[in-house]
MARBAZA-450477 format. One record per residue: x, y, z of N, C-alpha, C in turn. Coordinates in steps of 0.1 Angstrom, whole numbers, padded with zeros to 4 digits, always signed. Example, Ala and Ser with C-alpha at 12.3 -4.5 7.8 and 13.67 -1.06 7.14 Angstrom:
2
+0132-0057+0078+0123-0045+0078+0132-0033+0078/+0128-0022+0071+0137-0011+0071+0129+0000+0079/
! end
This chain:
293
-0071+0016-0199-0070+0012-0212-0080-0002-0209/-0089-0002-0216-0099-0017-0212-0102-0023-0226/-0104-0034-0232-0104-0040-0245-0107-0051-0241/-0120-0059-0241-0124-0073-0241-0123-0080-0253/-0114-0089-0256-0110-0101-0266-0118-0108-0270/-0123-0112-0280-0130-0123-0284-0126-0136-0282/-0138-0144-0279-0129-0158-0273-0122-0165-0285/-0110-0168-0284-0105-0175-0295-0102-0192-0287/-0099-0199-0295-0097-0219-0296-0079-0213-0294/-0077-0224-0284-0062-0226-0283-0056-0236-0295/-0049-0228-0299-0037-0231-0310-0026-0245-0305/-0020-0257-0316-0015-0265-0309+0001-0262-0306/+0001-0254-0295+0011-0247-0290+0018-0258-0285/+0013-0268-0275+0017-0275-0263+0028-0286-0274/+0024-0288-0288+0034-0295-0298+0044-0290-0305/+0047-0279-0300+0059-0273-0310+0071-0281-0305/+0079-0278-0317+0094-0286-0311+0100-0272-0317/+0115-0277-0316+0126-0265-0317+0125-0264-0335/+0122-0274-0341+0122-0274-0354+0112-0261-0360/+0098-0263-0356+0091-0255-0357+0092-0238-0355/+0106-0233-0349+0109-0217-0341+0112-0211-0353/+0118-0214-0369+0119-0206-0381+0101-0202-0387/+0096-0214-0389+0082-0215-0392+0074-0206-0384/+0072-0206-0371+0066-0199-0360+0071-0182-0365/+0082-0181-0366+0088-0166-0365+0083-0162-0380/+0083-0166-0393+0078-0162-0404+0064-0159-0404/+0057-0169-0401+0039-0168-0393+0032-0159-0388/+0042-0158-0378+0041-0146-0368+0051-0136-0358/+0054-0132-0367+0065-0118-0365+0063-0111-0356/+0051-0107-0353+0050-0098-0343+0053-0102-0328/+0049-0118-0325+0053-0125-0317+0069-0123-0313/+0074-0125-0325+0093-0125-0322+0093-0110-0320/+0090-0098-0326+0094-0090-0324+0086-0081-0311/+0075-0085-0307+0074-0080-0293+0082-0088-0283/+0082-0099-0285+0087-0107-0275+0103-0104-0271/+0106-0103-0283+0124-0102-0285+0125-0085-0278/+0116-0078-0281+0118-0063-0274+0117-0062-0262/+0105-0071-0259+0102-0068-0245+0117-0077-0236/+0120-0088-0241+0127-0097-0234+0144-0085-0233/+0144-0082-0243+0157-0071-0245+0155-0059-0233/+0142-0055-0230+0140-0045-0222+0139-0049-0203/+0137-0062-0205+0135-0070-0193+0147-0072-0188/+0160-0078-0198+0171-0081-0195+0177-0068-0193/+0177-0055-0198+0181-0042-0196+0181-0037-0179/+0166-0040-0178+0163-0037-0163+0166-0043-0153/+0167-0053-0152+0170-0063-0145+0190-0061-0141/+0197-0061-0156+0210-0061-0149+0213-0045-0150/+0204-0036-0144+0208-0025-0144+0221-0020-0134/+0219-0023-0121+0230-0022-0112+0243-0025-0117/+0247-0034-0129+0257-0039-0133+0266-0027-0141/+0255-0020-0146+0263-0009-0163+0255+0006-0157/+0242+0006-0153+0237+0021-0151+0240+0029-0145/+0249+0029-0131+0254+0039-0119+0242+0037-0111/+0247+0054-0106+0235+0055-0093+0221+0066-0097/+0207+0059-0096+0202+0069-0102+0195+0077-0089/+0203+0079-0079+0200+0085-0068+0209+0100-0067/+0224+0095-0070+0233+0102-0065+0232+0119-0075/+0230+0131-0070+0229+0139-0070+0243+0151-0069/+0245+0162-0081+0257+0166-0082+0249+0182-0088/+0250+0191-0076+0243+0201-0080+0254+0209-0091/+0265+0208-0091+0275+0212-0100+0275+0206-0117/+0262+0197-0119+0264+0192-0129+0246+0193-0137/+0243+0204-0130+0230+0205-0133+0224+0203-0146/+0216+0198-0154+0212+0200-0164+0223+0201-0178/+0232+0192-0178+0245+0191-0185+0241+0182-0197/+0242+0189-0209+0238+0177-0220+0243+0165-0221/+0238+0155-0232+0247+0139-0233+0261+0141-0235/+0267+0134-0229+0282+0132-0228+0286+0122-0232/+0302+0118-0230+0308+0102-0227+0304+0096-0216/+0307+0108-0204+0302+0103-0193+0288+0101-0186/+0280+0112-0191+0269+0109-0191+0257+0108-0202/+0255+0099-0207+0246+0093-0219+0237+0103-0224/+0228+0103-0213+0217+0113-0216+0213+0126-0207/+0225+0129-0206+0227+0142-0200+0222+0137-0181/+0223+0152-0176+0215+0153-0161+0203+0158-0161/+0198+0158-0148+0187+0165-0147+0188+0179-0138/+0176+0182-0134+0179+0193-0127+0184+0196-0113/+0187+0182-0112+0192+0183-0094+0205+0176-0100/+0212+0173-0110+0222+0167-0108+0222+0156-0110/+0217+0145-0113+0211+0129-0113+0212+0129-0130/+0219+0112-0129+0224+0108-0145+0208+0105-0147/+0204+0110-0161+0192+0106-0168+0193+0096-0171/+0204+0089-0178+0204+0078-0179+0201+0067-0173/+0210+0069-0159+0208+0060-0149+0193+0057-0145/+0187+0071-0141+0173+0069-0138+0163+0064-0149/+0169+0065-0164+0159+0060-0168+0158+0044-0171/+0169+0040-0172+0170+0024-0167+0166+0014-0158/+0171+0024-0145+0160+0018-0135+0144+0024-0133/+0139+0032-0141+0125+0038-0141+0119+0027-0152/+0127+0015-0159+0121+0008-0165+0111-0007-0156/+0124-0008-0143+0120-0017-0136+0107-0014-0128/+0106+0002-0128+0088+0005-0123+0078-0001-0131/+0080+0003-0139+0071+0001-0151+0068-0010-0154/+0081-0021-0154+0074-0035-0158+0068-0042-0139/+0072-0040-0130+0071-0042-0123+0054-0041-0120/+0049-0030-0119+0036-0025-0120+0029-0031-0129/+0031-0028-0142+0024-0038-0156+0024-0051-0154/+0036-0059-0152+0034-0073-0147+0025-0078-0134/+0028-0073-0128+0019-0074-0115+0003-0072-0116/+0002-0060-0121-0012-0054-0123-0019-0068-0134/-0012-0069-0143-0017-0081-0150-0024-0093-0147/-0010-0099-0137-0011-0110-0130-0022-0112-0122/-0022-0100-0114-0033-0101-0107-0048-0100-0111/-0047-0093-0122-0067-0090-0128-0066-0104-0130/-0053-0111-0138-0054-0122-0147-0063-0133-0135/-0056-0134-0126-0058-0147-0116-0072-0144-0112/-0071-0129-0105-0089-0129-0101-0101-0130-0112/-0097-0125-0121-0105-0125-0129-0108-0138-0134/-0097-0147-0137-0097-0162-0139-0109-0170-0131/-0103-0165-0121-0114-0175-0111-0129-0172-0109/-0131-0159-0107-0146-0151-0110-0153-0158-0121/-0145-0156-0133-0152-0159-0143-0155-0173-0145/-0148-0183-0139-0149-0198-0145-0161-0201-0135/-0163-0193-0124-0169-0197-0113-0188-0191-0114/-0185-0179-0122-0196-0173-0129-0200-0178-0142/-0194-0184-0148-0197-0194-0161-0202-0208-0159/-0204-0214-0150-0208-0225-0142-0219-0221-0134/-0219-0212-0128-0229-0211-0119-0238-0199-0122/-0255-0200-0125-0260-0191-0130-0264-0183-0116/-0269-0187-0107-0270-0179-0096-0262-0172-0093/-0246-0175-0090-0233-0166-0088-0233-0160-0098/-0236-0161-0110-0235-0154-0120-0244-0139-0121/-0253-0140-0118-0264-0128-0117-0258-0120-0109/-0250-0124-0095-0247-0115-0084-0235-0108-0088/-0226-0117-0093-0214-0111-0097-0209-0102-0109/-0217-0106-0118-0220-0098-0131-0223-0083-0126/-0228-0081-0120-0236-0069-0110-0225-0065-0109/-0217-0067-0100-0208-0063-0094-0195-0060-0102/-0193-0065-0112-0182-0064-0124-0184-0054-0131/-0197-0048-0133-0203-0040-0143-0200-0028-0134/-0206-0026-0119-0202-0015-0110-0189-0011-0111/-0179-0021-0110-0162-0019-0110-0162-0012-0123/-0166-0015-0136-0163-0009-0146-0165+0007-0149/-0176+0008-0140-0183+0022-0143-0167+0037-0134/-0162+0025-0123-0151+0033-0117-0136+0037-0127/-0137+0049-0127-0123+0052-0133-0111+0050-0126/-0100+0047-0135-0089+0038-0129-0082+0051-0120/-0077+0059-0126-0075+0071-0124-0078+0074-0109/-0092+0077-0109-0098+0082-0096-0100+0076-0085/-0097+0058-0087-0095+0052-0078-0082+0051-0071/-0076+0051-0085-0058+0048-0076-0056+0064-0067/-0061+0076-0071-0060+0084-0064-0066+0088-0051/-0080+0081-0049-0086+0080-0036-0078+0068-0029/-0073+0056-0035-0066+0049-0025-0054+0054-0020/-0045+0059-0031-0034+0065-0026-0036+0076-0015/-0042+0084-0014-0049+0096-0008-0047+0087+0010/-0056+0077+0011-0062+0070+0021-0046+0063+0027/-0038+0058+0021-0028+0049+0023-0013+0055+0022/-0011+0065+0015+0001+0069+0010+0004+0064-0002/+0013+0066-0008+0021+0063-0021+0028+0054-0022/+0025+0041-0029+0035+0030-0027+0033+0021-0043/+0041+0012-0044+0042+0005-0058+0027-0006-0052/+0028-0014-0041+0019-0022-0040+0004-0018-0037/+0001-0004-0034-0013+0000-0036-0015+0009-0051/-0005+0011-0059-0008+0012-0074-0013+0006-0080/-0005-0013-0081-0008-0023-0082-0022-0026-0080/-0030-0025-0071-0040-0026-0066-0049-0018-0073/-0048-0007-0074-0055+0002-0076-0059+0004-0094/-0050-0004-0097-0049-0007-0112-0056-0018-0118/-0051-0032-0107-0060-0045-0112-0075-0040-0111/-0078-0037-0097-0092-0037-0093-0106-0032-0106/-0097-0022-0113-0109-0017-0127-0104-0030-0135/-0094-0034-0140-0093-0042-0152-0096-0057-0145/-0100-0057-0135-0104-0075-0136-0118-0076-0138/-0128-0068-0141-0139-0072-0146-0140-0073-0161/-0131-0066-0167-0129-0070-0185-0124-0085-0184/-0112-0088-0177-0108-0104-0176-0124-0112-0171/-0128-0109-0161-0140-0116-0159-0149-0120-0167/-0152-0112-0173-0163-0114-0182-0157-0119-0199/-0147-0116-0200-0140-0125-0210-0140-0142-0206/-0132-0143-0197-0133-0157-0192-0144-0165-0189/-0158-0158-0186-0169-0162-0182-0176-0163-0198/-0174-0154-0212-0179-0157-0224-0170-0172-0226/-0162-0172-0223-0157-0186-0230-0159-0195-0222/-0162-0196-0208-0169-0208-0202-0182-0209-0207/-0190-0202-0207-0204-0206-0212-0202-0209-0229/-0195-0209-0235-0192-0213-0248-0187-0231-0247/-0180-0230-0236-0173-0245-0237-0180-0255-0229/-0188-0249-0221-0199-0255-0209-0209-0268-0222/-0209-0259-0231-0222-0270-0237-0211-0275-0249/-0200-0278-0248-0195-0285-0258-0198-0300-0256/-0199-0311-0265-0201-0324-0266-0189-0329-0252/-0177-0326-0257-0167-0337-0245-0170-0328-0233/-0171-0318-0230-0178-0315-0216-0187-0321-0213/-0197-0322-0219-0209-0331-0214-0206-0342-0212/-0200-0349-0226-0193-0368-0224-0187-0366-0208/-0178-0357-0207-0175-0360-0190-0181-0358-0181/-0191-0350-0183-0199-0349-0172-0208-0366-0168/-0212-0369-0178-0216-0381-0179-0213-0393-0176/-0200-0395-0177-0191-0401-0173-0189-0405-0160/-0191-0394-0153-0191-0392-0139-0184-0386-0136/-0173-0376-0144-0164-0366-0140-0165-0360-0129/-0159-0356-0118-0162-0344-0107-0161-0330-0114/-0168-0321-0111-0168-0310-0114-0155-0302-0113/-0145-0304-0102-0133-0297-0103-0122-0304-0112/-0126-0316-0119-0118-0321-0129-0123-0318-0143/-0135-0319-0142-0142-0312-0156-0136-0300-0157/-0132-0287-0148-0131-0275-0150-0116-0273-0152/-0107-0282-0144-0096-0281-0146-0087-0291-0158/-0096-0297-0164-0090-0306-0176-0095-0299-0191/-0110-0294-0191-0117-0293-0203-0118-0278-0203/-0122-0271-0191-0128-0259-0196-0114-0247-0195/-0105-0247-0181-0094-0237-0181-0086-0239-0197/-0077-0250-0197-0071-0253-0210-0076-0237-0221/-0090-0239-0224-0096-0233-0234-0096-0216-0233/-0092-0212-0218-0095-0195-0213-0079-0191-0217/-0072-0200-0215-0061-0193-0216-0057-0191-0227/-0055-0192-0238-0050-0185-0250-0059-0169-0248/-0071-0166-0249-0072-0155-0246-0076-0145-0234/-0070-0156-0223-0066-0144-0211-0048-0139-0211/-0043-0148-0219-0026-0141-0223-0031-0128-0233/-0039-0129-0240-0040-0116-0251-0045-0106-0243/-0054-0108-0237-0064-0097-0228-0050-0093-0214/-0041-0106-0210-0030-0099-0202-0021-0088-0208/-0014-0093-0219-0009-0082-0221-0014-0067-0226/-0028-0069-0229-0037-0057-0233-0037-0048-0217/-0039-0057-0209-0039-0050-0193-0026-0043-0191/-0015-0055-0190+0000-0049-0189+0001-0034-0194/-0001-0035-0208+0003-0021-0218-0004-0009-0206/-0016-0008-0205-0026-0002-0199-0022+0005-0188/-0017-0008-0179-0011-0004-0162+0000+0006-0163/+0010+0000-0174+0020+0008-0178+0019+0024-0182/+0011+0025-0183+0008+0040-0193+0003+0048-0181/-0009+0043-0173-0017+0042-0160-0003+0048-0150/+0004+0039-0147+0014+0041-0135+0022+0053-0142/+0027+0055-0152+0030+0068-0157+0021+0080-0153/+0012+0078-0161+0002+0091-0159+0005+0097-0142/+0000+0086-0133-0003+0085-0122+0008+0095-0113/+0022+0089-0115+0034+0096-0112+0036+0112-0119/+0032+0108-0129+0034+0122-0134+0023+0135-0127/+0012+0127-0125+0002+0137-0116+0009+0137-0100/+0017+0132-0098+0026+0132-0086+0018+0124-0071/+0008+0111-0079+0000+0105-0068+0005+0089-0075/+0013+0086-0077+0022+0070-0085+0028+0070-0075/+0042+0064-0077+0049+0061-0070+0057+0072-0059/+0065+0069-0046+0072+0082-0038+0082+0085-0050/+0082+0098-0047+0089+0109-0058+0108+0104-0055/+0111+0094-0043+0124+0092-0045+0127+0080-0053/+0117+0077-0058+0120+0061-0067+0118+0066-0082/+0128+0063-0087+0126+0069-0101+0119+0058-0110/+0110+0069-0119+0099+0062-0130+0099+0071-0138/+0096+0070-0149+0096+0075-0157+0085+0085-0156/+0071+0083-0149+0060+0096-0150+0066+0105-0138/+0077+0099-0128+0082+0107-0121+0094+0116-0124/+0103+0111-0133+0112+0122-0145+0106+0133-0157/+0095+0126-0162+0090+0138-0171+0083+0147-0163/+0078+0144-0151+0070+0156-0144+0079+0164-0137/+0093+0160-0131+0099+0170-0126+0110+0178-0137/+0109+0173-0151+0117+0179-0162+0108+0188-0170/+0095+0190-0171+0089+0194-0181+0089+0211-0183/+0092+0213-0167+0094+0231-0166+0109+0233-0176/+0117+0222-0175+0130+0228-0188+0130+0218-0199/+0119+0215-0206+0120+0209-0217+0127+0220-0227/+0122+0233-0228+0130+0241-0233+0150+0242-0233/+0151+0238-0223+0162+0244-0220+0174+0228-0222/+0165+0218-0217+0173+0207-0217+0158+0198-0221/+0159+0194-0233+0147+0186-0239+0151+0171-0235/+0162+0166-0233+0166+0152-0232+0162+0149-0221/+0159+0156-0208+0154+0150-0201+0142+0146-0199/+0135+0149-0208+0119+0145-0211+0117+0133-0224/+0127+0138-0231+0129+0123-0239+0133+0112-0239/+0142+0111-0231+0146+0096-0225+0133+0089-0218/+0132+0093-0206+0121+0084-0201+0109+0087-0213/+0105+0095-0219+0095+0095-0230+0095+0079-0241/+0106+0083-0244+0110+0075-0256+0108+0057-0247/+0115+0057-0235+0115+0046-0230+0102+0039-0228/+0094+0050-0222+0075+0045-0220+0071+0042-0234/+0073+0048-0244+0069+0043-0258+0074+0033-0262/+0086+0027-0261+0090+0016-0266+0086+0007-0258/+0084+0005-0248+0079-0004-0237+0063-0012-0238/+0057+0001-0243+0043+0000-0245+0041-0008-0261/+0047-0003-0268+0048-0008-0282+0051-0018-0277/+0062-0022-0273+0066-0041-0273+0056-0048-0267/+0049-0046-0254+0038-0052-0250+0026-0056-0260/+0020-0041-0269+0014-0043-0279+0016-0052-0290/+0030-0052-0292+0032-0061-0301+0032-0079-0299/+0033-0078-0286+0033-0094-0281+0022-0099-0282/+0009-0088-0275-0003-0086-0277-0013-0091-0290/-0007-0084-0299-0016-0088-0313-0007-0100-0317/+0006-0103-0317+0013-0117-0320+0003-0129-0312/-0001-0128-0300-0005-0137-0294-0018-0138-0300/-0025-0127-0303-0039-0131-0308-0041-0136-0323/-0027-0132-0330-0032-0143-0341-0023-0150-0341/-0015-0159-0334-0007-0171-0329-0023-0179-0324/-0030-0173-0316-0041-0181-0313-0053-0182-0320/-0055-0172-0330-0066-0171-0333-0062-0170-0350/-0063-0179-0360-0056-0180-0370-0065-0172-0378/-0079-0170-0378-0089-0166-0386-0088-0150-0387/-0080-0143-0373-0079-0127-0374-0069-0129-0384/-0058-0134-0388-0049-0134-0400-0056-0135-0412/-0069-0140-0415-0071-0143-0425-0083-0133-0429/-0088-0122-0418-0096-0113-0424-0085-0098-0422/-0075-0098-0422-0067-0088-0426-0064-0087-0445/
! end
């Protein structure tokens, strides 16, 4: 899932006060809804050991039991608690999504800034980025995991590599527009060194669009991880993840639909939260998008 957002200018976020929060919530409800829902999901995932039980414990005598007071979401075909596995599966999705987005953002930011300021480097690196964008994420992930074995680390790398070119092109476009601004030219004429110009005048303009793009990458990474785990080439089978749960329970959909609906609904809610947050950040940093609606 790759989408390159248009460059946007940074809003007066640094001057926000606590008293501005109600006004911000009214004008940008998507930020509040998406950020609040995502914060709840993160909190539930982090606190999972305190209330969710053991996601790996198997009881063959309790196979495919329906939801009850003891097992809120029932049990799967191996007698494992579906509720516990769903909650712990959120950890995998959050880890893969956030780390993939962070990796793509950091690498794309560094390459994009250099490419936007160096014409000789730009011609070379952008052709490399064009080549990386042509590689399907799933095929790259399958190839890397086939060589190294399944694992969360290699999965993050496999997802971040194809997403980096989109971030690089976005940052590069922002740098190309900002470096011609009068205040940047004035800083250079005043004797400011290039690292200082980049740090004080160029990088701040890249942060708002980079945050929006990172939300898009995060949502795509969560879906990609679930798809790869469903195919059996994602995280190891012993690690509870939503893709693994759906894959192992799909044969029992007719007699135990709750084993598929629980991780499926969790996946949909998490992706919805990230997308709402991304849309809200876009509106927050680019007020013109609100006026176009």
